N, C-alpha and C positions, 0 to 999 in steps of 0.2 A: 505493500499500502504505500510505505512510504518512497519505494523508488519511484511508483506512478505519479505522484505528488509532483517529486523531483522533475520529472520529466515535462507535464504538463504547465509548471509555474511558467508564467512568461517572464521575457527577458525586461528588465528595470529599463534598459536602454534600448528604446527600439527605432531611432531615428535611423538614416542611413548616413555615413561617416560623410558624406558630401553637405547634408545637411546641417551636421554638428560644426564642420570648419565653415560653413556658409556664415551661420550666426556668429560665431567666434569672431570672424573677420567683420562682420557688422557691427559688432561690439568694440573693437580696437579701432574702427575706423570712427565711430562716434566717439569717444572717449579722445582720440586724436585731433578731432576738429574742436571739440568743447573744451577741453581741458591742456592739452599739451603745447598744439597750436597758439592759441592766446598768451599762454605762460611763455614760451619762447619769443612771442611779438612783442611782450613788455621789455623784456632784456634786451631785446634788438634793436627798438627803438629807441631805449634808453641810454645804449652806447652808440647808436647811430652817428654822434659828433664826436665820437671817441671817448677814452677814459679820462682824459683831463677836465673835460666839459661835464661830465657826469658827476665827477666829485666835486667840481665847482660848483653846479647845480645844488648838489647836497650841503654843499658849505654856506648857500646863503641865508644872508640872516632871516629872513623870513621862513625859509624851510626848516632851518634850525628852531626857530619859535614854533612851527608846526608839531614837529618831533617830539621837542620838550612837553609840548601842550600834550600832546598823545598820551607819552607818558605818563605826568603827572595825573592825567584823568584817568590812566589806567589803575596806575596806582592806588588812589582813592576808592573807584569804584568797587575792583575785583577783591580787595580784601573785607569790604563791608558786604559786597555779595555772598562773600565764603561765610561771614559769620552769619548772616541771615540765613544761608541755604543750610546750613549745620542745624540751625535751632528750628526751623520751621521740619526738616527731614525727620530730625530726634522727636519733636513734636509729634507729627503725624503718622510716622512708621512705630513710635515704640507705645502711644499714649491712646486712649478713647476720651474726647471731649466732646463738649457741644459746640459746633461751629465749624468742625473738622471738614467738612465738605466745601463750606464756604471758603475756610482758609487754601483748599486746593484749587479750589475754582479761581482765586483771587491771584494765586501765584502762576496759573496758566494766562493770566489776562493780556499781559504783554505781546504773546503770542498771537492774540487776536485783534488787539489793537495796532493800527500803522502807524509808524515809529513817528511819520509827520504830525500825525492826529495827536499822538504822545508830546511832543516837541509844543505842537499849539497850545494843549493845555497849561503846559507850564507859562507859556505866554498870557494867557487868559489869567493864572493867578499872581503871577508876579511880575507882571510888564507895568509900563506906566499907564494903561487905562485897565487894568486888571484889577482883582479883588481886594489884592494887599499891595498893589503898586503903591497909591498916596502915602500908606505908612513906612512903606520901606523907604521912598523918596523923603520923608520927613526927617527918617534915622539915617540918610545916607548909605543905605545898604542897596546894593546891586547885583541883583542876579541873574536876570535876563541880559543877553549881550557882556558877558562876562563869564568866569573860570565856574563858579557856583552852580549857573543854570547849565552849562554843558556838563558836569557829572553829575547833578540831578538827573538830567536826561539821558544820560549813559548808563545811571544804577538801574533806571525805570525799565529800559530797554534789555537788560542782561541781567537783572536779578533771577530770572526763573531756572536759569542754566545748571548750577550746583544743584538746588534743590531736585528738580528733574530727575538729575544724574544719582542723587541718592536715596530718594524716597525710595522708588521700586527695589534698591538694593538692601536698604534695610528691611525692608516689607520680606523679603525672601529672605533673609536670614533670620528673621522669628526675633523673639524674647526670651529664649532659654537662658542663653549666658547672661544677659542682663539680671532676670530673674534668680539664677543660681546666685551671682554678684550680691543680689540684694540680700539673700538669704543670708549668706555668710559675711553679713555685717558691713559692706562696701556702701558708703555714701552715693548721693547721685553725681558728682562730680568724678569719683574714683570710676564711677560705671563707663561712665561716658569716656574718660582718657584713657583707661587701661582695656576696656573690651571694646564699647562701640567703634572708637577714631581708629585702632588699630585696624579694626575688621574693613572699615571704608577706606582707608589712605587711596587705594589706586583709582577707586570710584570718585572718590574728590579731587583726587588730580586731573581726572580726565575733567569734569564739571568745571575745576578752574582753567583748564587749556581752553575750553570753549568759549568760557566767561571771558577771558583775556582776547582773545580773537575777534570777538563781538565788540568789545570796548574800543579796541583800537581799529577797528575797520567803520564802525558805526557812523552811518552819513546823513541819514532821513531825521532825526530828531534831532542830533546835532546841528543840523545845518537851519533849524527853524528857531534855535535859542541862543545862535552865537552872533549873529548879526552880520559875520562875514568882516571883521576888522582885521585886515593883512597883520601880520607880526601879531596880533594880540588873543584874537579867539578863533584861530582858523587850525583846527585840526591836520592831519594829513591826508584825509580823503577831502575835505575841504579845499586844502591846499592845491591837492591836485586837479580839482575842476576849475581852480581860477587860471591856473597857468595853462591847461589846456583849453578855457575860452580866451585866453590873450593869444593863442596859436603856437605856446610854446611849447611843442609836443616833445620834443626830447628831455627839457626839464621836467614834465608833469610826468612822462614815462621813469626819469629818475626817480622821483620822488613814490611813483607805483611800485617800481621794484623792491622798495622796502617792504612795501604792504605783502608783495609777492612770497618775498624770503619769509616773510612772518606765517604766510600760510603754508609753506613749505614746513617751516620749524614746528608748528601747530600739528600738521598732518603726520611728522616723525615722531612727536609724543603723544598724539592720539595714540598711533599704531602701540606705541610702547606700554600705555596705558592699558589697552585692551587686552595685550599678551599676557602682562601683570595680571589684570582682573580675570582671565582665563585661567590660567595656571592656578592661580589662587582657589578658584570653584573646583578646579580638577582635582588638585589636591587637599582640597579643605585645610588651608593653612591659615590658623586661626589661632593668633597668638595668646598666650596665654595671661591670665589675670593675677597680676602681682600684687595684691591687697595687703594691707595688715594683719589680716587673719590669718593663721597656719594654716598651710595645705590648701590658699585658695585658689594659688595657679592651676593646679591639676582641677581641682572640683568645679571653677567657674568657667574655664575653656572646654570642659567635656562634662555637664551635667550628669551627675550618678543618678542611680534610682532615689535614693535619698535625696537629692534636689528636687526631684520631678515631685516626689510627694510632697514637698513643701509647697513647690509651684501650685499644685491642685488647692494648698489651702488658703491662697493669697486670694485677697479679695480683687474684683477689678479696680483698675484706676488706684491700688496702691503702691505700685511698684512708682 
């Protein structure tokens, strides 16, 4: 009977070899036209006037100011979004509370709102004719057409990235280790720092990489709140647009090449983080909890039958 089943089992690959080669060729041509060729074109245009002009374009005071502002914006937005993402994912994945679904929906809000609209919201709130505009003007505080507005707009469009990477990861890991650490006497900070954080380190790095790439490359929201003040409120994407509109193509592509290099570095780090995440899931590489309680490491990392019984006695929300 087993031999009969083995003979009648269909071949999982039924396409002819020429069909497989054709589909593979179409995919490679598509990737070449829409990914490789534009990337090569950026560097080709950036170096079209020579390597000397390339570095002169990057050393221009306005270009340096745009690069500096982009780095400052990312340096502020990414850590804040990292802290928010950790707190939000910890709360959503590990606890049950009222408003949990609403919080999850609010985290996804920037994905459903156009960046231009999000920038316009800040103009309506903090602009000269906005709700808080007169009060800010009386106190000599400028948000729109200044660095604070650019940072706020960048934070808004990038804050879901860390949280949306960590929430599914934490939910898949469950609460067993945290509950075991709680039974063994660990405080909330010890549970987070010695149990939860080591387990999500690669997922956190993955979210930070994506958040940083979006923060440096954001155009729509920043364009609305920046005012396009050259040398003051122009980030790298805005500076590229200005140079391109002035028909200074070589200089525009020179600055754009830095963003292209950022994309390549982001892709490499993303692949590295994915590889480590997959390896950790395959090997079940879970760091031990090194709490103040004797034998806490082994018992918190791999909950025993006793800790599972203690877990069943806990009330919902007690952790």
